[in-house]
C-alpha positions as CSV (number, residue, x, y, z in Angstrom):
1,X,176.6,63.1,24.1
2,X,176.6,59.7,22.5
3,X,174.0,57.9,20.5
4,X,171.8,55.6,22.4
5,X,169.9,52.8,20.7
6,X,166.5,51.7,21.8
7,X,164.6,48.6,20.7
8,X,161.2,49.1,19.2
9,X,158.3,48.4,21.5
10,X,155.6,47.2,19.3
11,X,157.1,45.0,16.6
12,X,159.4,42.0,16.2
13,X,163.2,42.4,16.4
14,X,163.5,43.6,12.8
15,X,162.1,47.0,13.8
16,X,164.5,48.6,16.2
17,X,165.4,52.2,15.8
18,X,168.3,54.4,16.8
19,X,167.3,57.6,18.6
20,X,169.8,60.4,18.2
21,X,170.6,62.3,21.4
22,X,173.1,64.7,20.1
23,X,170.6,67.3,18.8
24,X,171.1,71.0,19.4
25,X,169.4,72.5,22.4
26,X,166.2,74.3,21.5
27,X,165.5,77.7,22.9
28,X,163.1,77.8,25.9
29,X,159.5,77.8,24.9
30,X,156.5,78.1,27.1
31,X,152.8,78.0,26.1
32,X,150.0,80.2,27.4
33,X,146.3,80.4,26.7
34,X,144.3,83.6,27.4
35,X,140.6,84.2,27.4
36,X,140.0,87.4,25.4
37,X,137.0,89.6,26.1
38,X,135.7,92.4,23.8
39,X,136.5,91.0,20.3
40,X,133.8,91.9,17.8
41,X,135.1,90.5,14.5
42,X,138.1,88.8,12.9
43,X,139.9,92.2,12.6
44,X,140.0,92.4,16.4
45,X,141.8,89.0,16.5
46,X,144.2,90.1,13.7
47,X,145.0,93.3,15.7
48,X,146.0,91.3,18.8
49,X,148.1,89.0,16.7
50,X,149.8,92.0,15.1
51,X,150.6,93.6,18.4
52,X,152.0,90.5,20.0
53,X,154.0,89.4,17.0
54,X,156.0,92.6,17.2
55,X,157.3,91.5,20.6
56,X,160.7,89.8,20.5
57,X,159.7,87.4,23.3
58,X,156.8,86.0,21.4
59,X,157.5,83.0,19.1
60,X,153.9,82.5,17.8
61,X,150.4,83.6,18.5
62,X,147.0,82.4,17.3
63,X,143.9,84.3,18.3
64,X,140.6,82.5,17.8
65,X,137.8,84.9,17.3
66,X,135.1,82.2,17.6
67,X,136.6,80.7,20.7
68,X,137.6,84.1,22.1
69,X,141.0,82.7,23.1
70,X,144.6,83.4,22.3
71,X,147.3,80.7,22.2
72,X,150.7,82.2,22.8
73,X,154.2,80.6,22.6
74,X,156.8,82.8,24.3
75,X,160.3,82.8,25.7
76,X,159.9,82.5,29.5
77,X,163.4,84.0,30.0
78,X,162.3,87.3,28.4
79,X,158.7,87.8,29.5
80,X,156.0,86.5,31.9
81,X,152.3,85.6,31.4
82,X,151.4,88.7,33.3
83,X,153.4,90.8,30.8
84,X,151.7,89.1,27.8
85,X,148.3,89.8,29.4
86,X,149.2,93.4,29.8
87,X,150.2,93.7,26.2
88,X,146.8,92.4,25.1
89,X,145.0,94.7,27.5
90,X,146.8,97.7,26.0
91,X,145.2,96.9,22.6
92,X,141.8,97.6,24.1
93,X,140.7,94.1,25.1
94,X,140.6,92.2,28.4
95,X,142.8,89.2,28.7
96,X,142.4,86.7,31.6
97,X,144.9,84.0,32.5
98,X,143.7,80.5,33.0
99,X,143.8,79.4,36.6
100,X,146.4,76.7,37.1
101,X,144.5,74.5,39.5
102,X,141.2,74.4,37.6
103,X,140.1,72.5,34.5
104,X,139.5,75.7,32.6
105,X,138.8,79.4,33.2
106,X,135.0,79.4,33.6
107,X,132.8,82.4,33.3
108,X,131.3,83.7,36.5
109,X,127.8,82.3,37.0
110,X,126.4,85.8,37.5
111,X,127.9,86.8,34.1
112,X,126.4,83.7,32.4
113,X,122.9,84.6,33.7
114,X,123.2,88.4,33.3
115,X,120.4,90.2,31.5
116,X,121.5,92.0,28.3
117,X,120.3,95.4,29.6
118,X,122.0,97.4,27.0
119,X,120.3,95.4,24.2
120,X,116.9,95.6,26.0
121,X,117.3,99.4,26.2
122,X,118.1,99.5,22.6
123,X,114.9,97.8,21.6
124,X,112.9,99.9,24.0
125,X,114.2,103.0,22.1
126,X,113.4,101.3,18.8
127,X,109.8,100.5,19.6
128,X,108.4,104.0,18.7
129,X,110.2,103.8,15.3
130,X,108.8,100.3,14.7
131,X,105.3,101.6,15.5
132,X,105.7,104.5,13.0
133,X,107.0,102.1,10.3
134,X,104.1,99.8,10.9
135,X,101.9,102.8,10.0
136,X,103.6,103.1,6.7
137,X,102.8,99.4,6.0
138,X,99.0,100.0,6.6
139,X,98.8,103.1,4.5
140,X,99.1,105.7,7.3
141,X,102.2,107.2,5.8
142,X,104.4,108.9,8.5
143,X,101.4,109.7,10.7
144,X,102.3,107.1,13.4
145,X,105.9,108.2,13.5
146,X,106.8,110.2,16.7
147,X,107.6,113.9,16.4
148,X,111.0,114.6,15.0
149,X,112.3,116.1,18.3
150,X,111.4,112.8,20.1
151,X,113.1,110.9,17.3
152,X,116.2,113.1,17.8
153,X,116.3,112.4,21.6
154,X,115.9,108.6,21.2
155,X,118.4,108.5,18.4
156,X,120.9,110.6,20.4
157,X,120.5,108.3,23.5
158,X,121.2,105.3,21.2
159,X,124.0,106.8,19.2
160,X,126.1,108.3,22.0
161,X,124.9,106.2,25.0
162,X,123.8,102.7,24.2
163,X,126.2,102.4,21.2
164,X,129.2,103.4,23.3
165,X,130.8,99.9,23.0
166,X,130.9,100.4,19.2
167,X,132.9,103.6,19.6
168,X,135.3,102.1,22.1
169,X,136.0,99.1,19.9
170,X,136.3,101.3,16.8
171,X,138.8,103.7,18.4
172,X,140.9,100.9,19.9
173,X,140.9,99.2,16.5
174,X,142.1,102.4,14.8
175,X,144.8,102.9,17.4
176,X,146.0,99.3,16.8
177,X,146.5,100.0,13.1
178,X,143.6,97.9,11.9
179,X,140.0,98.8,11.3
180,X,137.2,96.4,12.4
181,X,133.6,96.2,11.5
182,X,132.6,98.6,14.4
183,X,134.4,101.3,12.4
184,X,132.0,100.7,9.6
185,X,129.0,100.8,11.9
186,X,130.1,104.0,13.7
187,X,130.8,105.8,10.4
188,X,127.5,104.8,8.9
189,X,125.3,105.5,11.9
190,X,127.0,108.8,12.9
191,X,126.6,110.0,9.3
192,X,122.9,109.2,9.4
193,X,122.4,110.9,12.7
194,X,124.4,114.0,11.8
195,X,122.6,114.4,8.4
196,X,119.2,113.9,10.0
197,X,120.0,116.4,12.8
198,X,121.1,118.9,10.2
199,X,117.9,118.6,8.2
200,X,115.8,118.9,11.4
201,X,117.7,122.0,12.7
202,X,117.6,123.8,9.3
203,X,113.8,123.0,8.8
204,X,111.4,125.9,9.2
205,X,112.6,129.2,10.6
206,X,115.0,127.6,13.0
207,X,113.2,128.7,16.2
208,X,112.7,126.4,19.1
209,X,108.9,126.5,18.7
210,X,109.4,125.5,15.0
211,X,111.7,122.6,15.9
212,X,109.3,121.3,18.6
213,X,106.3,121.4,16.2
214,X,108.1,119.5,13.5
215,X,106.1,116.3,13.0
216,X,105.3,113.8,10.3
217,X,101.7,113.8,11.2
218,X,100.8,116.6,8.9
219,X,103.2,115.6,6.3
220,X,105.3,118.7,6.6
221,X,108.2,117.4,8.7
222,X,111.7,117.2,7.5
223,X,112.9,114.0,5.7
224,X,115.0,112.7,8.5
225,X,116.4,109.1,8.9
226,X,116.8,108.8,12.6
227,X,115.0,105.4,12.5
228,X,117.6,104.0,10.1
229,X,120.6,104.7,12.5
230,X,118.7,103.3,15.5
231,X,117.7,100.1,13.6
232,X,121.2,99.5,12.3
233,X,122.7,99.7,15.8
234,X,119.8,97.5,17.3
235,X,120.1,94.8,14.6
236,X,123.9,94.7,14.7
237,X,123.9,94.5,18.5
238,X,121.2,91.8,18.4
239,X,123.3,89.8,15.9
240,X,126.4,90.1,18.1
241,X,124.4,88.9,21.1
242,X,123.0,85.9,19.3
243,X,126.4,85.2,17.8
244,X,128.0,85.3,21.3
245,X,125.4,83.0,22.8
246,X,125.9,80.5,20.0
247,X,129.6,80.5,20.3
248,X,129.6,80.1,24.1
249,X,126.8,77.7,24.6
250,X,126.3,75.7,21.4
251,X,129.7,75.4,19.7
252,X,131.8,75.2,22.9
253,X,132.3,71.5,23.7
254,X,134.5,72.5,26.6
255,X,131.5,73.6,28.7
256,X,130.0,70.1,28.1
257,X,133.2,68.5,29.3
258,X,133.4,70.7,32.4
259,X,129.8,69.8,33.3
260,X,130.8,66.2,33.7
261,X,132.4,66.8,37.1
262,X,130.0,67.5,40.0
263,X,130.2,70.7,42.1
264,X,129.9,68.7,45.3
265,X,131.2,65.3,46.4
266,X,130.7,62.9,49.3
267,X,134.0,63.0,51.3
268,X,134.8,60.4,54.0
269,X,135.5,62.0,57.3
270,X,138.0,60.6,59.9
271,X,135.2,58.9,61.8
272,X,134.0,57.1,58.7
273,X,130.9,59.3,58.0
274,X,130.4,61.1,54.7
275,X,129.8,64.8,54.3
276,X,129.0,66.8,51.1
277,X,131.9,69.2,50.4
278,X,132.7,71.5,47.4
279,X,134.9,69.8,44.9
280,X,137.5,72.6,45.2
281,X,138.1,71.6,48.9
282,X,139.1,68.0,47.9
283,X,142.7,67.1,48.3
284,X,144.9,64.3,46.9
285,X,144.5,61.1,49.0
286,X,141.0,62.0,50.2
287,X,138.4,59.2,50.1
288,X,135.3,60.0,48.0
289,X,132.1,58.1,47.3
290,X,130.5,57.8,43.9
291,X,127.0,56.2,43.9
292,X,125.0,54.8,41.0
293,X,123.9,57.5,38.6
294,X,126.6,60.0,39.7
295,X,129.8,61.1,38.1
296,X,133.3,60.5,39.3
297,X,134.8,63.8,40.4
298,X,138.5,63.2,40.1
299,X,141.0,60.6,38.9
300,X,141.4,58.0,41.6
301,X,141.9,54.4,42.6
302,X,139.0,52.2,43.8
303,X,139.5,51.2,47.5
304,X,136.2,49.6,48.2
305,X,133.0,48.5,46.5
306,X,132.4,47.6,42.9
307,X,130.4,48.9,40.0
308,X,130.2,49.5,36.2
309,X,131.5,52.8,34.8
310,X,131.1,54.4,31.4
311,X,134.1,56.4,30.3
312,X,132.8,57.4,26.8
313,X,133.7,61.1,27.5
314,X,137.4,60.1,27.1
315,X,137.4,57.0,25.0
316,X,134.3,57.5,22.7
317,X,133.2,53.9,23.7
318,X,130.0,53.6,25.7
319,X,130.6,50.0,26.8
320,X,130.5,49.9,30.7
321,X,133.7,48.8,32.4
322,X,133.8,46.7,35.6
323,X,135.5,48.6,38.4
324,X,136.8,46.8,41.5
325,X,139.3,47.6,44.3
326,X,142.7,48.5,42.7
327,X,141.2,49.7,39.4
328,X,141.7,53.2,38.2
329,X,138.9,55.7,37.8
330,X,138.7,58.7,35.5
331,X,137.2,62.1,36.3
332,X,133.8,62.4,34.6
333,X,133.1,58.7,34.4
334,X,129.4,57.8,34.9
335,X,128.7,55.1,37.5
336,X,125.9,53.1,35.8
337,X,125.7,50.4,38.5
338,X,127.1,49.9,42.0
339,X,128.8,52.2,44.5
340,X,132.5,53.0,44.7
341,X,134.9,54.4,47.3
342,X,138.0,55.8,45.7
343,X,141.1,57.6,46.7
344,X,141.9,60.8,44.9
345,X,145.0,60.6,42.8
346,X,144.7,63.8,40.7
347,X,142.3,66.7,40.6
348,X,141.4,69.6,38.4
349,X,143.8,70.2,35.4
350,X,146.0,67.3,36.5
351,X,143.3,64.7,35.7
352,X,143.0,63.0,32.3
353,X,139.8,65.0,31.8
354,X,141.7,68.2,32.6
355,X,144.3,67.2,30.1
356,X,141.6,66.6,27.5
357,X,140.0,70.0,28.2
358,X,143.3,71.8,27.8
359,X,144.2,69.8,24.7
360,X,140.8,70.6,23.2
361,X,141.0,74.2,24.2
362,X,144.5,74.6,22.6
363,X,143.4,72.7,19.5
364,X,140.2,74.9,19.1
365,X,142.4,78.0,19.5
366,X,144.7,77.0,16.6
367,X,144.2,78.0,13.0
368,X,143.7,75.8,10.0
369,X,145.5,76.8,6.8
370,X,142.1,77.7,5.2
371,X,141.8,80.4,7.9
372,X,144.7,82.3,6.4
373,X,142.6,83.1,3.4
374,X,140.0,84.9,5.6
375,X,142.8,86.6,7.6
376,X,144.3,88.1,4.4
377,X,141.0,89.3,3.2
378,X,139.9,90.9,6.5
379,X,143.2,92.7,6.9
380,X,142.3,94.9,4.0
381,X,138.5,94.5,4.1
382,X,137.4,97.6,6.0
383,X,139.6,100.2,4.1
384,X,138.4,98.8,0.8
385,X,134.7,99.0,2.0
386,X,135.1,102.6,3.1
387,X,136.6,103.4,-0.3
388,X,133.7,101.7,-2.1
389,X,131.2,103.6,0.1
390,X,132.8,107.0,-0.7
391,X,132.8,106.1,-4.4
392,X,129.1,105.1,-4.1
393,X,128.2,108.3,-2.5
394,X,130.0,110.4,-5.1
395,X,128.6,108.6,-8.1
396,X,125.0,108.4,-6.8
397,X,125.0,112.1,-6.0
398,X,126.4,112.9,-9.4
399,X,123.9,110.7,-11.2
400,X,120.8,111.5,-9.2
401,X,121.5,114.9,-7.8
402,X,120.0,113.8,-4.5
403,X,122.4,113.9,-1.5
404,X,120.0,111.9,0.8
405,X,119.7,109.1,-1.7
406,X,123.5,109.0,-2.2
407,X,124.0,109.0,1.6
408,X,121.6,106.1,2.1
409,X,123.4,104.1,-0.6
410,X,126.8,104.8,0.9
411,X,125.7,103.9,4.4
412,X,124.1,100.7,3.2
413,X,127.4,99.7,1.7
414,X,129.1,100.3,5.0
415,X,126.6,98.3,7.0
416,X,126.1,95.4,4.6
417,X,129.9,94.7,4.4
418,X,130.6,92.3,7.3
419,X,134.0,90.7,7.8
420,X,132.4,88.7,10.7
421,X,131.1,85.9,8.5
422,X,134.6,85.5,7.0
423,X,136.2,85.5,10.4
424,X,133.8,83.0,11.8
425,X,133.8,80.6,8.8
426,X,136.8,78.6,9.8
427,X,137.1,78.8,13.6
428,X,133.4,78.1,14.2
429,X,133.6,74.9,12.1
430,X,136.9,73.9,13.8
431,X,135.4,74.3,17.3
432,X,132.4,72.2,16.3
433,X,134.6,69.6,14.6
434,X,137.0,69.3,17.5
435,X,134.2,68.8,19.9
436,X,132.6,66.0,17.8
437,X,136.0,64.4,17.4
438,X,136.6,64.5,21.2
439,X,133.2,62.9,21.7
440,X,134.4,60.1,19.5
441,X,137.6,59.6,21.5
442,X,139.9,61.5,19.0
443,X,142.1,64.3,20.3
444,X,143.5,66.3,17.4
445,X,146.6,68.2,18.3
446,X,145.6,71.4,16.4
447,X,143.5,72.7,13.5
448,X,146.2,71.9,11.0
449,X,146.1,68.2,12.1
450,X,142.3,68.1,11.7
451,X,142.6,69.7,8.3
452,X,145.3,67.2,7.2
453,X,143.2,64.3,8.4
454,X,140.3,65.5,6.3
455,X,142.4,65.4,3.1
456,X,144.0,61.9,3.4
457,X,143.5,59.3,0.7
458,X,145.9,56.6,2.1
459,X,146.2,55.1,5.6
460,X,149.3,53.2,6.6
461,X,148.8,50.8,9.5
462,X,151.2,49.1,11.8
463,X,150.4,45.5,12.8
464,X,151.1,44.8,16.5
465,X,149.1,46.9,18.8
466,X,147.2,48.6,15.9
467,X,145.5,45.9,14.0
468,X,146.1,43.3,16.7
469,X,145.5,43.4,20.4
470,X,149.2,43.9,21.1
471,X,149.4,41.1,23.6
472,X,151.0,38.1,21.8
473,X,151.2,34.7,23.5
474,X,153.4,31.7,23.0
475,X,151.6,29.3,20.6
476,X,154.5,26.8,19.9
477,X,158.2,26.2,20.6
478,X,161.1,24.2,19.1
479,X,164.2,23.1,21.1
480,X,167.5,22.5,19.4
481,X,169.3,21.4,22.5
482,X,166.9,18.8,23.9
483,X,169.0,18.5,27.1
484,X,167.4,21.7,28.2
485,X,163.8,21.9,29.3
486,X,161.5,24.4,27.7
487,X,161.1,26.3,31.0
488,X,164.9,26.6,31.3
489,X,165.1,28.3,27.9
490,X,162.1,30.5,28.6
491,X,163.7,31.6,31.9
492,X,166.8,32.7,30.1
493,X,164.9,34.5,27.4
494,X,162.7,36.3,29.9
495,X,165.6,37.3,32.1
496,X,167.2,39.1,29.1
497,X,163.9,40.4,27.7
498,X,163.1,42.0,31.1
499,X,165.3,44.9,29.9
500,X,163.3,45.5,26.7
501,X,159.8,46.9,26.4
502,X,158.3,45.5,23.1
503,X,155.2,43.3,23.1
504,X,157.2,40.1,22.3
505,X,159.4,40.7,25.3
506,X,156.3,41.3,27.4
507,X,154.8,38.0,26.2
508,X,157.9,36.0,27.2
509,X,158.1,37.7,30.6
510,X,154.4,37.1,31.3
511,X,154.8,33.4,30.3
512,X,157.7,33.1,32.7
513,X,155.6,34.6,35.5
514,X,152.7,32.3,34.8
515,X,155.1,29.3,35.2
516,X,156.7,30.9,38.4
517,X,160.1,31.1,36.8
518,X,162.4,33.6,38.6
519,X,164.3,36.0,36.5
520,X,168.1,35.7,36.6
521,X,170.4,38.7,37.1
522,X,172.1,39.9,33.9
523,X,174.9,42.3,33.0
524,X,176.4,43.9,29.9
525,X,173.1,44.5,28.2
526,X,173.1,45.8,24.7
527,X,170.7,46.1,21.7
528,X,171.8,45.2,18.2
529,X,169.8,47.2,15.7
530,X,167.5,45.1,13.6
531,X,168.3,41.9,15.4
532,X,167.7,41.6,19.1
533,X,169.0,42.0,22.6
534,X,171.9,40.3,24.3
535,X,173.2,40.2,27.9
536,X,175.6,38.2,30.1
537,X,174.4,35.8,32.7
538,X,176.9,34.6,35.2
539,X,178.0,31.0,34.8
540,X,176.5,30.7,31.3
541,X,177.9,33.5,29.1
542,X,176.4,35.7,26.5
543,X,172.7,35.1,25.9
544,X,171.1,36.4,22.7
545,X,167.4,36.8,22.2
546,X,166.0,37.9,18.8
547,X,165.7,36.8,15.2
548,X,166.8,33.4,14.1
549,X,169.7,34.9,12.1
550,X,170.9,36.8,15.1
551,X,171.0,33.7,17.2
552,X,172.5,31.4,14.5
553,X,169.4,29.3,14.5
554,X,168.2,27.5,11.4
555,X,164.6,26.4,11.7
556,X,163.7,23.1,10.1
557,X,162.0,23.3,6.7
558,X,159.0,21.3,7.7
559,X,157.4,23.3,10.5
560,X,153.8,23.5,11.6
561,X,151.8,26.1,9.7
562,X,151.5,28.3,12.8
563,X,155.2,29.2,12.4
564,X,154.4,30.8,9.1
565,X,151.9,33.2,10.7
566,X,153.5,33.8,14.0
567,X,156.5,35.9,15.1
568,X,159.7,34.1,16.0
569,X,161.9,34.7,19.0
570,X,165.1,32.6,19.1
571,X,167.6,32.1,21.9
572,X,171.3,31.2,22.0
573,X,174.1,31.0,24.5
574,X,177.6,32.0,23.3
575,X,176.2,31.8,19.7
576,X,175.0,28.2,20.3
577,X,171.3,28.1,19.4
578,X,169.0,26.6,22.1
579,X,165.6,27.0,20.5
580,X,162.8,29.3,19.5
581,X,159.3,30.4,20.5
582,X,156.4,31.2,18.1
583,X,154.3,34.1,19.3
584,X,150.9,35.0,17.8
585,X,148.7,38.0,18.4
586,X,144.9,38.0,17.8
587,X,143.3,40.7,15.7
588,X,141.1,43.2,17.5
589,X,137.4,42.3,17.2
590,X,136.4,45.2,15.1
591,X,139.5,45.5,12.9
592,X,137.8,43.9,9.8
593,X,134.9,46.4,10.2
594,X,137.3,49.3,10.5
595,X,139.3,48.3,7.4
596,X,136.1,47.8,5.4
597,X,134.8,51.3,6.5
598,X,138.0,53.0,5.4
599,X,138.0,51.2,2.1
600,X,134.4,52.1,1.5
601,X,135.3,55.7,2.1
602,X,137.7,55.5,-0.8
603,X,140.8,55.3,1.5
604,X,143.7,53.0,0.4
605,X,144.8,50.9,3.3
606,X,148.5,49.7,3.4
607,X,150.0,47.4,6.1
608,X,153.6,48.0,7.1
609,X,155.2,45.9,9.8
610,X,158.6,44.9,11.0
611,X,157.4,41.3,11.3
612,X,158.3,38.7,8.8
613,X,156.6,38.8,5.4
614,X,154.6,35.5,5.9
615,X,153.0,36.9,9.1
616,X,152.2,40.2,7.4
617,X,150.7,38.5,4.3
618,X,148.5,36.3,6.5
619,X,147.1,39.3,8.4
620,X,146.6,41.3,5.2
621,X,144.7,38.3,3.6
622,X,142.4,38.1,6.6
623,X,141.6,41.8,6.3
624,X,141.4,42.2,2.5
625,X,144.4,44.5,2.5
626,X,146.1,44.4,-1.0
627,X,149.4,46.2,-0.2
628,X,151.4,44.6,2.7
629,X,155.1,45.1,3.5
630,X,157.0,43.0,6.0
631,X,160.5,43.3,7.6
632,X,160.2,47.1,7.5
633,X,162.5,49.1,9.7
634,X,161.5,52.5,11.0
635,X,163.5,54.2,8.3
636,X,161.9,51.9,5.7
637,X,158.4,52.9,6.8
638,X,159.2,56.6,6.7
639,X,160.9,56.2,3.2
640,X,157.9,54.3,1.8
641,X,155.5,57.0,3.1
642,X,157.7,59.7,1.5
643,X,157.4,57.8,-1.8
644,X,153.7,57.7,-1.6
645,X,153.6,61.5,-0.9
646,X,155.9,62.1,-3.9
647,X,153.4,60.2,-6.0
648,X,150.7,62.7,-4.9
649,X,149.0,60.8,-2.0
650,X,148.0,62.3,1.3
651,X,149.1,59.8,3.8
652,X,148.1,59.0,7.4
653,X,150.0,56.7,9.6
654,X,148.7,54.8,12.6
655,X,150.9,53.2,15.2
656,X,151.7,52.9,18.9
657,X,155.4,52.4,19.3
658,X,158.8,54.1,19.3
659,X,159.6,52.5,16.0
660,X,156.5,54.2,14.4
661,X,157.6,57.7,15.4
662,X,159.7,58.4,12.2
663,X,156.8,57.3,9.9
664,X,154.3,59.4,11.9
665,X,156.5,62.4,11.6
666,X,156.8,61.9,7.9
667,X,153.1,61.3,7.2
668,X,150.6,64.2,6.5
669,X,148.5,63.0,9.4
670,X,149.2,60.5,12.1
671,X,147.2,58.7,14.8
672,X,148.7,57.3,18.1
673,X,146.8,54.3,19.3
674,X,145.4,54.1,22.8
675,X,148.1,53.4,25.4
676,X,150.8,53.9,22.8
677,X,154.3,55.1,23.9
678,X,155.0,58.7,24.8
679,X,157.2,59.0,21.7
680,X,154.4,57.8,19.4
681,X,151.8,60.1,21.0
682,X,154.2,63.1,20.8
683,X,154.9,62.4,17.1
684,X,151.2,61.9,16.3
685,X,148.9,64.7,15.1
686,X,146.0,63.0,16.9
687,X,145.5,60.6,19.8
688,X,142.9,57.8,19.8
689,X,141.6,57.3,23.3
690,X,139.8,54.1,22.5
691,X,141.4,50.7,21.5
692,X,139.1,50.4,18.4
693,X,140.5,51.0,14.9
694,X,137.0,52.5,14.2
695,X,138.3,55.6,15.8
696,X,140.6,56.2,12.8
697,X,137.6,55.9,10.5
698,X,135.7,58.3,12.7
699,X,138.6,60.8,12.8
700,X,138.8,60.8,9.0
701,X,135.0,61.2,8.5
702,X,134.8,64.0,11.1
703,X,137.8,65.8,9.7
704,X,136.4,65.5,6.2
705,X,133.0,66.8,7.3
706,X,134.6,69.7,9.1
707,X,136.6,70.7,5.9
708,X,133.4,70.6,3.9
709,X,131.7,72.8,6.5
710,X,134.6,75.3,6.4
711,X,134.5,75.5,2.6
712,X,130.7,76.0,2.7
713,X,131.1,78.8,5.3
714,X,133.8,80.5,3.3
715,X,131.8,80.2,0.1
716,X,128.8,81.7,1.7
717,X,130.7,84.5,3.4
718,X,132.4,85.5,0.1
719,X,129.2,85.2,-1.9
720,X,127.3,87.3,0.7
721,X,129.7,90.2,0.4
722,X,130.1,89.8,-3.4
723,X,126.4,90.2,-3.9
724,X,125.5,92.4,-0.9
725,X,127.9,95.3,-1.6
726,X,126.8,95.9,-5.2
727,X,123.1,95.6,-4.2
728,X,123.6,98.2,-1.5
729,X,125.6,100.5,-3.8
730,X,122.8,100.4,-6.4
731,X,120.1,101.2,-3.8
732,X,118.4,97.8,-3.6
733,X,119.1,97.6,0.1
734,X,118.3,100.3,2.6
735,X,120.5,100.6,5.8
736,X,117.9,98.7,8.0
737,X,117.7,95.7,5.7
738,X,121.5,95.8,5.3
739,X,122.0,95.7,9.1
740,X,119.6,92.8,9.4
741,X,121.3,90.9,6.5
742,X,124.7,91.6,8.1
743,X,123.6,90.0,11.4
744,X,122.0,87.1,9.6
745,X,125.2,86.4,7.7
746,X,127.2,85.7,10.9
747,X,124.3,83.7,12.4
748,X,123.9,81.6,9.3
749,X,127.6,80.7,9.4
750,X,127.3,79.6,13.0
751,X,124.2,77.6,12.3
752,X,125.9,75.8,9.5
753,X,128.8,75.0,11.8
754,X,126.4,73.8,14.4
755,X,125.2,71.1,12.0
756,X,128.6,69.4,12.7
757,X,127.6,68.8,16.4
758,X,124.9,66.4,15.2
759,X,127.4,64.4,13.1
760,X,127.4,60.7,13.9
761,X,129.8,58.0,12.8
762,X,129.6,54.2,12.9
763,X,131.3,54.2,16.2
764,X,128.6,56.3,17.8
765,X,125.8,54.5,16.0
766,X,127.2,51.1,17.2
767,X,127.5,52.3,20.8
768,X,123.9,53.6,20.7
769,X,122.7,50.2,19.5
770,X,124.7,48.4,22.2
771,X,123.3,50.6,24.9
């Protein structure tokens, strides 16, 4: 292969970049996302990762306990998605492949509305024990407690029937080589049941009549603890149920996105009538109707009618957009006014909404670096807790001489120790943060990208297409050879520039079209790095379009002021200069507000552009940017960012062109502007779906808030176990209180993460006001 040189597509001619095409071929790599059922704590997620990472066909796997998903990168030449699914199923969980023609694997409606019968039965069995304990609170002692033989029956039903999922999970965990929290619950509750059963069976003379007459009513019953085991299982199961509901219905932004598409649509029939049909039955090229107040079901093209649509679900901007025949529609858009007929262009996962759902799902399933801390702790957590529990039992028995007291202390240690809060701390916040970011039109590539964005202290901005609209226009021209008309020179320039794709080239081409100037055929096209583009035109010779130096043009010293603040494009034939055009690009309307917001947040803003220094200085002065660099090549930008990083700065880069890709790849975090090139979006760690620079401010603030939330969750989870285990060991917490506290620890982490879903930035506040 040979090197191919491409001109930059968002700057002046000083910012071209060479793209190497002689890189080594990478091994085949495919991506797969699985929905995982049956995980009960972070140790379950770690077990799946451990099993899959042992397979030679697996490159990387991230299991998200909070999202109940697994993101797997694998070699498609060595394995299949079905085989990967089978490997997960052998670990004791249920893995489901995402359907290829849907937005996302959605839970069955019956499952979503299913009553938690097992949990209800648990609490039914617990009611007699609660009634007996209420008697203790009002001074009745154990009089209201049911007979011991009834306690035994209820506890046995709970322990070996209703608690069966705990046993299955614990056994599968042990077989997988890791112990999860269900191991702790099973050990603790079985120990309580066995000890209480032993006391009951050895009470009295051991006859059946003696066992049936055992009761607390007269104060002569055995000191059993059946109620403790039942309450532990009931509280833990209740905590898991509430945790699961919160994860699936409150933290999961994907469900909200999926709800944007209607289940039924109005489809035009061959005779022109409209019938309601299921969305799944719609095919590409069908004609659908979207009325006022309804949602657009698929991506499409308006063929009739007009109206105003809000696409804030993708762009984060709630300003309605006028839609007329020929305009594109996006799935999920709300028709605020009017009625539209549109032709289906894409459906399901092929729509932009589908792409967003998949991107959000992948991002939520990834892991931030902070999550590795919790992973390392939970990997050894359960064995350490079991060891502490055994030590507690031995020391308490030795010091007090009472085996029942020692047993209760040991069980309390087992129950209070919960790795769930640690496992939920990071992924719960990531899920919430990703959802909020998507609502603001920011699509983070993964959790590491969000984490990096939350740590930045410097933002480097490109000029054209980032700070400015990206659509420069001709504001002045100067002709050296006055024998040629301006339109003739413009026609030559546009004919050559038709083979380039940067904004300045587009401006010249559009100007030629507006003046009805036909483009001339050209040959021998080549790009000269850092200078411009040249091509041969029959009958004329070699035409060069680019910088003044490249075309041998020397501009007069006394030029209008506009030439100092505009980009220059010069033209020559056979190295004889013809003239030059001055092109200017207006700032985006909210660019000053965005720069001020970033600076107020303590972020240093730096402008780097390939344009000439005078233009860059002018723009920087307008925006109050102190550091501005002009005539920067792609390599220069990347080198300058590397210097900032060496000095200890965490740098983010925002741009939209091919020439920005090296700098984006170098920066700690990077943002690709709306409608940026594929290369820029591939290099960026986040995509901005709106044209406003305020999305960068929103991304930084959301990421920073997410990081704070993660650190709060981790602090609370570590503090909970640091305080809870010693309190349980010294007898300040009985097993029932320990079980309730364990459940509350996970719920509190989820509630803290839920606070992020109410997070609002200036973008959202401004949109609310405008609406």
